[in-house]
N, C-alpha and C positions, 0 to 999 in steps of 0.2 A: 381374409377371415372366412372361415367355413360357415355356411348357413346352419341355423340351429333347428334341430328336430325336437318335437315334443310328443311324448307318448303318455296317454292317460289310462290308468288301470282301476278296476273295481277290486276292492279288497274286503276282508272281514275284520280288519284291525279296529278294535272298538275302544281301547283305553289309551289315554295320552301317554302313559309310560311305555306301552307297547309300541305306539307310534314313534316316539322319540328313539327308542332302541332300534327299531327297524330302519328308520331313516339314517341313523348313525351307521349301521351296518352297510346300507346301500351306498352312502357317501364314501366309506372306506373302500368299497369295491369299485365305485365309479367317481373318483375324486374330481374329475373335470366337469361333473354334472351339477345342475341345480335340481334338488329333489325336495318335495314336500308332500305331506300326507294329511288330509283333512278327515280325522276320525270322527268328526261330528256330522259330516255329510251323510246322507242316506246310503250312498254307494261307497263311503269311506275311500275317497278318491286319492290315489297315489299319482303324482305328476312328476315325470322325469324329463328334464330338458338338457340337451347336450348336442355337440356337433354330430354325434352318431349315437343313437339309442338302439340297443339290441333287445327287443321285447322278450325274447325267449330267455335271455340271461336274467333279466329283472324278475320274470315269472319264476324261474328256477330258484333264485335266491330267496324270494318271498315264501314260496311253498316249502322250501327246505327248512325255513324258519318256523313252520307250523301254521301258516296263514294261507287263505285262499287268495288267488290273484288271477285276474283275466283282463284282457284289453277291452276298454270301453269302446263300443262302436261309434 
């Protein structure tokens, strides 16, 4: 079993409908990942957990969907 990577991102997704839609899109693109987004957190945290997480791909998908996304330090 491969070790699990976790990446955490700050977004500007503010509504639950937007959050559900975006998480669904990310899950289709990364089917082996566990993904959640807390739209009520001040940083609107997107968490992606998988054997391998490629942050640049996550950021590209989120920003191409019209939202801001950056890695949380």
